[in-house]
C-alpha positions as CSV (number, residue, x, y, z in Angstrom):
1,X,99.7,96.2,225.6
2,X,102.4,93.6,226.3
3,X,105.6,94.3,228.2
4,X,107.6,93.6,224.9
5,X,109.3,96.7,223.5
6,X,107.7,98.2,220.4
7,X,109.2,100.2,217.5
8,X,108.5,103.7,218.7
9,X,108.8,105.1,215.2
10,X,105.5,103.3,214.5
11,X,103.6,104.5,217.5
12,X,100.6,106.8,216.9
13,X,99.4,108.1,220.3
14,X,96.3,109.3,218.5
15,X,95.2,105.7,217.8
16,X,92.3,105.1,220.1
17,X,92.9,101.3,220.1
18,X,96.2,101.9,221.8
19,X,94.3,103.3,224.8
20,X,91.8,100.5,225.1
21,X,91.1,99.2,227.7
22,X,93.5,101.5,229.6
23,X,96.3,104.0,229.0
24,X,99.4,102.2,227.6
25,X,101.5,102.5,230.8
26,X,104.2,100.0,229.6
27,X,104.6,102.0,226.4
28,X,105.0,105.3,228.4
29,X,107.7,103.6,230.4
30,X,109.5,102.6,227.2
31,X,109.1,106.1,225.8
32,X,110.6,107.7,229.0
33,X,113.6,105.4,228.6
34,X,114.2,105.6,224.9
35,X,112.4,108.7,223.4
36,X,111.4,111.2,226.0
37,X,110.3,113.5,223.2
38,X,108.3,111.5,220.6
39,X,106.9,112.6,217.3
40,X,103.5,110.9,216.6
41,X,101.8,110.9,213.2
42,X,98.3,111.4,214.6
43,X,96.8,109.8,211.4
44,X,93.2,110.0,212.9
45,X,93.5,113.8,213.1
46,X,94.6,115.2,209.7
47,X,93.1,118.6,210.6
48,X,95.8,118.8,213.3
49,X,98.5,118.9,210.8
50,X,99.2,115.2,210.8
51,X,101.8,115.1,213.5
52,X,102.3,115.9,217.1
53,X,105.0,115.9,219.8
54,X,104.5,114.0,223.1
55,X,106.6,114.6,226.2
56,X,107.0,111.4,228.2
57,X,108.6,113.0,231.1
58,X,106.9,115.2,233.7
59,X,107.4,118.9,233.7
60,X,108.1,120.9,236.8
61,X,106.2,123.8,238.2
């Protein structure tokens, strides 16, 4: 993944290619800045209801 910003409305965190060869750390940094709560379509997992929320900020305790 490059350091260029991406359109977060198009990001699907369930896309395995996004995680190859490593977690998309630059994308996580962008998400923390721009969309700490992100709705992801999870197209690869239709049995999961087709969508999911991701929290890009740590939780406490």
